C-alpha positions in Angstrom: 17.8 62.4 -25.0 14.4 61.9 -26.4 13.3 61.6 -29.9 9.9 61.8 -31.1 8.7 61.8 -34.5 6.9 64.1 -36.6 3.6 62.8 -34.6 5.1 63.3 -31.0 5.6 59.9 -30.6 8.7 59.1 -28.5 11.5 56.2 -29.6 13.8 56.8 -27.3 14.5 58.2 -23.4 17.1 58.8 -21.4 15.9 58.4 -18.0 18.4 59.9 -16.4 19.1 57.4 -13.9 22.6 55.9 -15.7 21.3 53.4 -17.8 21.7 55.6 -20.9 19.0 55.7 -23.1 16.6 53.2 -23.6 13.8 51.8 -26.4 10.2 52.9 -25.3 8.8 50.7 -27.9 10.7 47.3 -26.7 10.8 45.6 -23.4 13.3 48.0 -21.6 10.7 50.1 -19.4 8.5 48.8 -16.1 6.2 45.9 -17.5 2.9 44.9 -16.7 2.6 40.8 -16.9 5.0 40.8 -19.1 3.7 43.6 -21.2 5.9 46.7 -21.5 3.9 49.9 -20.9 4.3 51.2 -24.2 2.4 48.4 -25.3 -0.6 49.1 -22.5 -0.6 52.8 -23.8 -0.6 50.9 -27.3 -3.6 48.2 -26.4 -5.3 50.7 -24.8 -5.5 53.0 -27.8 -3.4 55.9 -26.3 -0.8 57.2 -28.5 2.6 56.7 -27.0 4.2 59.4 -25.8 7.1 60.6 -23.0 5.1 62.1 -20.8 3.0 59.4 -20.5 5.4 57.1 -20.6 7.4 59.1 -17.8 4.2 59.0 -15.4 3.4 55.7 -15.7 6.9 54.4 -14.8 6.5 56.3 -11.7 3.7 54.2 -10.4 4.7 50.9 -11.7 8.2 51.8 -9.9 6.0 52.4 -6.6 3.6 49.4 -6.3 0.9 49.4 -3.5 2.1 53.0 -3.0 -0.7 55.7 -3.8 0.7 58.9 -5.3 -1.0 62.2 -6.1 -0.2 64.6 -9.2 1.8 67.0 -6.8 4.0 63.6 -5.4 4.4 62.3 -9.1 5.8 66.2 -10.1 8.3 65.7 -7.2 9.4 62.5 -8.6 10.0 63.5 -12.1 11.8 66.6 -10.6 14.5 64.2 -8.8 14.6 62.4 -11.9 15.8 65.3 -13.5 12.8 64.7 -15.7 10.5 68.1 -15.6 7.2 67.7 -15.8 4.5 70.4 -15.2 1.5 69.4 -13.2 -0.9 69.9 -16.0 0.8 68.0 -17.9 0.8 65.0 -15.4 -2.8 66.2 -14.6 -3.5 65.8 -18.2 -1.5 62.2 -18.8 -3.4 61.4 -15.2 -6.9 61.9 -17.0 -6.0 60.3 -19.9 -4.6 57.0 -18.0 -7.5 57.0 -15.8 -10.3 57.5 -18.8 -8.5 54.2 -20.5 -8.2 52.3 -16.8 -4.3 52.1 -17.1 -4.5 53.4 -13.3 -6.4 52.7 -9.8 -7.9 55.6 -8.3 -7.9 56.3 -4.8 -9.8 59.4 -3.2 -7.3 60.4 -0.7 -8.4 62.9 2.3 -10.0 66.1 1.5 -11.1 65.4 -2.1 -7.5 64.9 -3.5 -7.4 61.8 -5.5 -4.6 59.6 -5.7 -3.4 56.9 -8.5 -1.6 53.9 -8.3 -0.3 51.0 -10.9 -2.8 48.4 -11.7 0.0 46.1 -9.8 -0.8 48.3 -6.7 
């Protein structure tokens, strides 16, 4: 279950992993050097949304792995958090513009993405 205010900012989300509802503004989510992912977004001046947090969480929970949009799509499907490929691409573009992910050039010009930890 997710809750968003009028501006579309997410207050809580059920990650579909049997962990119940977690506060997205708190320390319950994956963090980088003690800063919650939602805090990273805010520090970069990016609005916190459910798609952004879910994509970031997939990347941060796969340290050292480089994932392309299709791999993220499959991970999100497996988590029962379906998201369209176009939304994933838009999120990745935003994260890239704000230097919140590492970008790798894979074979055939496909871009791969990794967390800042990877």
